[in-house]
N, C-alpha and C positions, 0 to 999 in steps of 0.2 A: 504494500500500500504506500509506504513512504520510501522514496528512492533517495539516493545520495544528494546532498545539498551542495550545489556548486558555489554558493557564496560562503566566504569564510568570515566568521564573526568572532571578534575577540570577546573575552569574558566581560570586559568593561562595557562593550556595546550590548551584550546580551542582558546585562543587569541594569542598564541605564533606563530609568522610567521614561515613558513617552510623555510628550506635552499633554496629550489627552488625559492620561492617568493623573498627572499633576493637577490639571484644571478640575478634574472630577473630585479629587480629594479636597482641593481648596474650596470648591462649591459646598461639599458636605460639611466641612469645618465651619464655613461661613454661616450656613443654615443653622447649625447647632448653636453657634454663638448668638445668632439672632433669636432663637427660641429661648435661650437662657436669659438674655436681656429682657425679652418680652415678659417672661415669667417673673423676673425681679420687679419689673414695673407694675405688673398686676398685683403682686403681693404687697407692694407699697401702697397702691390704691386701696386695696382691701383693708390694710391696717389703718389708713387715714379715715376711711369710711366708718370703721368700727369706733374710732376715737371721736368722730363727729357725732355719731348716734348716741354715744354715752354722755355727751355734753361736757361742759367744763368740770374738772374735778376740783374740789375745795379741800 
């Protein structure tokens, strides 16, 4: 099924990540960071809403 490969590839070339893989990983990391930032903002909003409902503390 697989014949001999005529192109010679060095170990460095074989393990070098492609631009597509790097961009995909960067996209995933960016999305995760955005989710975490969004969750922190939502948690802060919930905390402030709870404090506003309870009124001023004396």
